[in-house]
N, C-alpha and C positions, 0 to 999 in steps of 0.2 A: 473540444470534444470531451463529453462527459464518458467515464469508464464504461458505461453500458450501451454506450451509441458505436462503439468499434464491433463490428461483426463476430470476430473471435472471442471477445470477452462477453458479448451478449450470448453467445451459444454456450458458453462455459457455464456462465450464470443461470442459464435456462436449465441445463442439466443438473447443476447442484439444487436449484429450486425443485425440481422432480424427485430430489433425494431427500428433502425436507430441511434444506438450508435457508436460513431467512437473511436478507442483507439488511442493514440498517445503517445509514449515513450519520455520523456522530461525531463529535468532539471529545477526543480523552482530556479529561481535566487533572487526571492523577492515577497513580498506581500504588497499591499497598500489597505487601507481602506477608502472607501468613503460612510461615513455613511448617506450623503444625499440620496442615492441611495440604502441603505441596502446591498451593494455588495462589495466583495473583489475582487481586480483586480490582479491576478497572472502574474507575470512578468516570461515567461519560454522560454527556448532555446531547440530547438527540435534535434533529432538526427543528422540532416543535417546541423545543426549550425544556421539556421534560428530563429530568435526571434518573439515573438508574446506575446499580452496581453490578458488574458481570463478574463472575468467577470462572477462572480459566487455568488449565495446567501449563498451557505455552501460550506465548503471544508472539504474533508475526507483525514486525514492524515493516511494512512494505510503503515506506514514506520517501524513497528517492533521496533528494537531496536535503529533505529536513530530517534525516536520521540523528544528526547531532542536537538538533533542538528537541525532538520527539524522546531522544534516550535520555535526557536529562528529566524528563518527566517520571521515568523510571529509576533514576539515581544511577545511572549509568552513562559514563562519559566515552563516548567512541571516537577512537584516533583518526578520523576521517577530515578529509580536506575536499571541498568542491571546487571544481575546476570547469571552466568555460571552454566549450570546444566549438568548432565551426566544422561543418560538411559541406563539400562542394559536389555538384552532380552535374555532369555535361553529357547530352545527348548525342550520341554519334551514329552516323549513317553508316550502317554495317556493309552496305554494297560498296563503300569507298574505304574500307580498312583491308590492308593487305598483310597478311601474316606469311611469315617467312622470309 
């Protein structure tokens, strides 16, 4: 499932677009820090192959299990370990459950 296919994410994205936010799916190729202006410059490549540099005061890394790998692009080593987990779900007939 793509992020904007999830109804709750699609709703939030629509609200943000109404407020002028532009979403761009891209690949971060690197990051440089210019402390004189307190901004980070992200070197990105968009889906169509064009390159751009974006300046930002803060960068949000919402990359899930790729945090360690993406952190290295920024020169940061995050002390994280990824673990595999399993979840089990069992449907129960509530009419046959006795409480107490």
